[in-house]
N, C-alpha and C positions, 0 to 999 in steps of 0.2 A: 504494501498500498505506499509506504513511503517513497518508494522507488518511482510508482506512476505518479504519485504527487508531484516530485521533482521533476520528473519528465513535463508533466502539464505545464509546471511553474515555467519551464525554460521556453517552451513552446509558446506560452502566451506572452512574455518578455520578447519573443524573436517577432511577433506578430505583431505587437506594438511597437518596438523599436526599428523594425525594418519599412517605414513608410517611403513611398517615393515622394521625391519633392520636384514641383515644377519650377525648375531654376531657367529663366529665358536668359539668353545671351545679349547683353547691350546690344543695342542697334547700331550700326555703323553712320556715320554722319556723313553725308554726300556734299560735295560741294559743286554747286552750279555755275557755270561760265556762259556769257554770253558775248558775241562779238560784234563791233561795227566800228561807226563813227560819230562824234559829235562835233559837228560843224567840220572843219579840216582836221581834226585830231584824232587819231587811231586811239580807241577805245575798248575796253572789256568791262564787263560786270561781275564780279564774284560774288556769289549770294547777294545780290542785288546792290551792291555798293560799286559804283562807278571808279575805274582808274584810267588814267591816260597815259599810254606808253609813250616813249620819248621818240620824237623826230623832228629834224630840222625843216622839214617839207610838209605839206598837207600829207596824210596817209590815213589808210583806212584798213582795219583788220577783217580778214576773211574767214579764217578760221583759228580754231585752237586744238591742240593735242597735249595730254599730260601723261608722263611718263615718269613714275615714282614721285620725286620730289619737284620734277623739273617742269614748268610750263612754257609750251611753243605756242607763238602767235606767227600765221602767216598773212601777208596782205600785200597791197602796192602804196607807192609813194606817188606823187606827183611830181613835176619839173620845177615847180615853184611853191607858192604857199597852199595854193589848192591842190585837191587830187584832179588828176585829169586821166584819160585813157587812151593808148597805153602807157601804164606808167611802170618804173623799174619796179621788181618784185624783191619784197623784205622781209625779213623774219626778226622776231624778238624771242630770244631764249632766256626766261626769268627778268623779263624786262628791258634787256640790254638788245640795241637794234643791228641788224647785220644786213646789206645790201645783197643782192643775188647777183652776181656779175651776167 
């Protein structure tokens, strides 16, 4: 009798102590980017905040790519302070402008 009571007691402890818990993984925060121009300035929006990319001429952002911690922007520049077509192709890596020859 003592042995079966001990076994029942252990089984009851296991049943109470082995509850499944619903642990949810924290949601990953996404970063949203949008590309374009504001007047003659190349700009992008990151989570709704506008950022102007450096350019000595009028420029426009056409696309954005993200690779790890690096953000690449591609676009074009006008020959003067206004964007005109066809303009030279440019890209920015983490905000630094490079002209594509």
